[in-house]
N, C-alpha and C positions, 0 to 999 in steps of 0.2 A: 169653729169660729164662735166666740162667746161675746155677747153684747149686753150692755145695760142701758135701758132707755129711762131717762129721768126727766125732771121738770125743766132742765136747761134747754132752751130752744136751739135747734140746729140752724146754722146759716143755710140759705137755699142751696149753695154748692155742696155743703156737707150732707144735707138731706138727700140730694141727688146721688152723691157718691155712695152713701150707705145703701140706697135703693139699688144701685148698680152692683154692689158687692152681694147683696141678698139675691138679686136676680141671677148672678153668676153661680151662686151656691145652690139655687133652687133645683131640687131633684138630683143634685150631684153630691152634696156634702151635708154634713150635720151642722146645725146652727142651734145654739142655746141663747135665748134672750131672757133677761130678767128685767122686770120693771115694777115700780110701785104705782104705775098708772094703768087704768083699764084701757082697753083698745080704743074706746070712744074718746079718750082724752089725748091720744097720741097726736091728733091734728094740732094741738097747742104746741107740741114739740117740733113738728115738721113744717107747720105753717102752710101746707098745701093738701087740700082734702083729697084730690085725685091721687097724688103720690102716696099719701098715707094709706088710702084704701088699697092701692095696688101692693104696697109693702106688706100690709097686714094679710092680704089675700095670699101672698106667696109664703108668708111665715106660718099661717095656720093650716094650709093645705098639707095633708099627711102629718100634721103635728099632734103632739100630746101636750095639751094645754093644762097646766096645773095652776089653779087659782086658790090662794090661801086667804082665809078670812079670820077675823078675830084679833085678839090683842097681839102686839108685836112681842116676840120672844125676847129680843134685846131690851126693849123697854121694860118688860116685866122683870128681867134680871137686874137691870139698872135700878129700878124702884125698890126691889127687895134689898139691895145693898144699902140704899139710903134709909130705909125703914129700920134696919138692924143697927145703924150707927148711933 
C-alpha cells in the first residue's frame, strides 16, 4: 500500500476509511507513506486529533522514518534550467 498525505483536507468519512485501511494493514502488510508535511501538521489534513494520533501511532510503530531536509531536488533542477536559458 502506497499513500501520499498532502495539504488537501480529508472529509471525515475519508479520514476514517484511511484509518481503517491502516489499521487492517498494521503488523500485517507493508505500507509506504510520503508526505511533505511533518507529523505535527497531519491534524490539519484529517481534522481529528485523536484519529490523527492513532493513525500516526500505527504508522510509526516498527517503521523506518526517513526525513529529508534542504532544498528540493526538483526545484533546484527547474531553477538551473531557467538560469541557463
